[in-house]
N, C-alpha and C positions, 0 to 999 in steps of 0.2 A: 202594407203589407197588412194581412187581418192579424185581429187583439187575440184572436185565439190561439191558445198554445197547445200545439196536441201531446197529450200526457199517455204514454204509453208505461203498460207492470213490467218494471225493471225482469224480474222474473222470466214473462213471458218472451223479451229481447237474449236475455242470458240463458232459457233454453232451445232459441234457433243458432246460435252459433255451438258450430261443431270444430273441433279439429280433426284435420284431415291436410295429408304428406306435411306433417308438422308445424301446419298453418292455422290459425283460427279464423274459420269460415264463415259464412252467410249462406244458405242457398236459395236461389231463385225465388223458390215457391213461400221461404219467408217474409224474403224481401217484399215481393209483389203483394203477401197478404198484411203488410203491416204500411206498404204505401197504399193498400188499397186499388189495385189496378193488378187485373188478368198476369200471370205470370206469362203469357203469350206476348203481353203489351211491354212489361221490360225486358224479355228479351231481345224483343222488335226493336225499341230503342238503342239495345246495347249493340246491339249486330248495325245500325245507321249507323254508329259511332265507335267502330274498331278500332281505329286508331288512341282512343283514351282506353283502349282496356288490355295495354299489355300481358304476359301473361302471369307478373307478378303481381296483377291487378283481379286477374279473373282466370278464371280453367273451368276446363271440361269436367266432372264426375266419368272414371270407367263406369263398368257397370256393377263390377263388384264394389268397390268405393259407395255407390248409389245404393245398391240395395241393400250394406249392412248397416247406411244410414236410413233408410228407411225404414228397418224393420226394427233398429232402435230405438224409433218414433212412432210405429203404429202400435196400440195397444192388441191387436188379432196377429198372430202371426202367420204371414202370405208365404202360399209355393214360393219356391227359390222361380226368378226370372220371368214371375205374374206381374202387374199391374204397374209396371217399368217400360211406359211409351218410349218415352225421350230421356237421354241422359241430363240433369239438372246441373248448373252453372252454379259453381264457388265464386264467391267476392269475397277476397280478404280485406283487413280496414281498409285500404289503399282506392277497394273498388266499389267501396262502398259507398266513400268519399264523393266521387267521378259521376255513381248515382245520379245524386242531388245535381246536378249539373245538365246530365241528361236527360231526367225526366221531366224538367221543367213544372213544377208543381209548387206549392207554398206547402203540402202536405210534406210534399220530399224532403226539404230542407228540414224540415218543424223532424220529421223521424230519423234524419240523418243525424240531429244535432242528440237526440235522445239514445244514438246505437252510439254514436262516438263516446257519451259518458259511460253509457254501460263498457265500454272496453277502456276505455281509462279506469275504471274503476275495478276493473280485472285486472288490469296490471299493476293495481298498486296493491291488490289482494297477492298477487303473486309477490311479487317485490316484498310482503310483508311476511310472507309465510318459507322466503328464501333467507330474508333478516333473521327470523325463528328459530330456522334451522342450524344455520350458525353460531348461536348464542349456546343451542344446547349441546353441538359438538365443541363448544370452548368448555361449558360445564363439565362435560364427560370426560374432555381430557384433564381439568382441574382437579377433578374428586378423584382419577385414578391417580393418579402423581401425589397428591395428599394420603387417600385413605392405600397404600399400597400394604402397608406395614398390617392394618387389619384385616384387607382381602387374604393376605398369607396366612395370617393366623386363622380363619376360619376356613381357610383350605385344608389349613393344616389338623385343624379340627373335624372337618368330614372325612379325611382317609383313614379306615381303621388303622389300627394299632396291626406289624406282623401277628400272625399267632403262634404259637410254639406246635410247630410239626410233628407228628408223632412218625415215625420209621414206616414205610413201607414195605407189608408182605405178612407173613405169616411166620410165627414165632413160636413152636413147640414148647408146653408147659415145662417138660424137660431143661430146657435152658433157662430158665426165669428161677430167679433165687430170689 
């Protein structure tokens, strides 16, 4: 094994992770770029080993899904239906792990290590956000109970006192005394 370790910018990997069909995935073109191979070489290696990539490891995007992802990642707005010759493949985390065994290169192994570290960091961030949301809910419920009297008093002060109503209609001066 070579002593050189591949270091990829974390933001570069994070920006390449998309959510499609409720799954966090990376597109074949982004992975090929990271592995420093062409997209066709990557897809050819996958097709040679189809049995290693079931539907929960890899799936092909529909034209609409691909178009929406490509438009979001482009700085220039493209005309609908243009510049999309092939539907890209999306690889889940498990599919990306399998790619290192299919590509048979040291770079693929090193890149996969960096990608897996990024997926782990994303999972930890999501877990900490969920914990924070739970704590906020607990505090909100706690304060609602403790300050109910204060909230009721403020609401009572905010509602205007009923005004003395004058009778409706016209009264003649002769009737007034």
